[in-house]
C-alpha positions in Angstrom: 86.3 -36.1 47.5 84.2 -38.6 49.5 82.2 -41.2 47.7 78.5 -41.9 48.1 79.1 -44.7 50.6 81.3 -42.6 52.8 78.8 -39.7 52.6 75.9 -42.0 53.5 77.9 -43.5 56.5 78.8 -40.1 57.7 75.3 -38.6 57.4 73.1 -41.4 58.5 75.2 -43.4 60.9 77.3 -40.7 62.4 80.4 -42.6 61.3 83.6 -40.8 60.4 84.7 -41.4 56.8 87.7 -43.4 58.0 85.7 -45.5 60.4 83.4 -47.8 58.4 85.1 -51.3 58.8 82.4 -53.2 57.0 82.7 -51.0 53.9 86.5 -51.2 54.1 86.4 -55.0 54.3 83.9 -55.4 51.4 85.8 -52.9 49.2 89.1 -54.7 50.0 87.6 -58.1 49.0 86.1 -56.6 45.8 89.4 -54.9 44.9 91.5 -58.0 45.6 89.3 -60.2 43.4 89.5 -57.6 40.7 93.3 -57.6 41.1 93.4 -61.4 40.4 92.0 -60.7 36.9 95.2 -58.7 36.0 98.6 -60.2 36.3 100.7 -57.9 38.5 103.7 -58.6 40.7 101.5 -57.9 43.8 98.8 -60.2 42.6 101.3 -62.9 41.8 102.9 -62.6 45.3 99.5 -62.8 47.0 98.5 -65.8 44.9 101.7 -67.7 45.7 101.3 -67.0 49.4 97.6 -68.1 49.3 98.5 -71.2 47.3 101.2 -72.2 49.9 98.8 -71.7 52.8 96.1 -73.9 51.1 98.7 -76.6 50.2 100.0 -76.6 53.8 96.5 -77.0 55.2 95.8 -79.8 52.8 98.9 -81.9 53.3 99.4 -81.3 57.0 98.4 -84.5 58.8 96.6 -83.8 62.1 98.5 -85.2 65.1 95.6 -85.3 67.6 92.5 -87.4 67.5 90.3 -84.4 67.8 92.0 -82.6 64.9 91.8 -85.7 62.7 88.1 -86.1 63.6 87.5 -82.4 62.8 89.1 -82.8 59.5 87.2 -86.0 58.7 84.0 -84.2 59.7 84.7 -81.3 57.4 85.6 -83.6 54.5 82.4 -85.6 55.0 80.3 -82.4 55.1 81.7 -81.5 51.7 81.0 -85.1 50.4 84.7 -85.9 50.2 87.2 -88.2 52.0 90.4 -87.2 53.7 92.3 -88.9 50.9 90.7 -86.5 48.4 92.7 -83.7 50.0 95.9 -85.1 48.6 94.6 -84.9 45.1 93.3 -81.4 45.8 96.8 -80.5 47.1 98.4 -81.7 43.9 95.9 -79.6 41.8 96.6 -76.6 44.0 100.4 -77.2 43.6 100.1 -77.0 39.8 97.7 -74.1 39.7 99.1 -70.9 38.3 97.8 -67.3 38.3 97.5 -67.6 34.5 95.1 -70.6 34.9 93.2 -69.0 37.8 92.7 -65.6 36.1 89.9 -66.8 33.7 88.1 -68.4 36.6 88.4 -65.2 38.6 86.9 -63.3 35.7 84.0 -65.7 35.6 83.4 -65.3 39.3 80.2 -63.4 39.9 79.6 -62.3 43.4 76.3 -60.6 42.6 74.4 -63.5 43.9 76.7 -64.4 46.8 75.3 -64.4 50.3 77.1 -62.2 52.7 76.5 -62.3 56.4 77.3 -59.1 58.3 76.6 -58.2 61.9 76.7 -54.7 63.2 75.1 -51.3 63.0 72.4 -51.1 60.3 74.0 -48.0 58.6 77.4 -49.7 58.4 75.9 -52.8 56.7 74.0 -50.6 54.3 77.1 -48.6 53.5 79.2 -51.8 53.0 76.6 -53.2 50.7 76.4 -50.0 48.7 80.2 -50.1 48.2 79.7 -53.2 46.0 76.4 -52.0 44.5 74.1 -54.2 46.5 71.0 -53.6 48.6 71.1 -55.7 51.7 68.2 -57.9 52.9 68.3 -57.1 56.6 67.2 -59.7 59.1 66.4 -58.5 62.6 67.0 -60.7 65.7 63.8 -61.6 67.5 
C-alpha cells in the first residue's frame, strides 16, 4: 500500500512511486540515523566503515601544495589548525558505537537546514517523508 508521500508524488508531480529520488534519499538518511540508535550488526559494520573513512581523511597528509592549502583553508574556516586533526583522529579512533548511540539519540534534525534542488513536487514529497513542510525559494 503506498504511503502519503508516494501518493502525493504520483498525483501531483506525475512521478511513479518508484521514481522519487529526493524522497528516497531523505528516507534513507532518516532510517540510517534511526539505525544508529539500535546496536545491530549492520549498524556496527556501517559505523566501523565510516569511522575508518573519517580516520583516513584526518591522518592522510596531503602531498601537493594545493591539497595542503585546501586542507588548511578548511581547518581555518572551522576555527581549527591542521594539527587539531590529529587529536580528532585519535578521538575518532577510540569512538565506539556504544558511545555514539546516546549522541545519535539526542540528534534532532527537526531544525536542520536541507538544501534540495529539483522539481517542486519532489521536494515537497521528500520533506513530507520526514514530516516537514519546506520553505521553497524560487530563483529570480
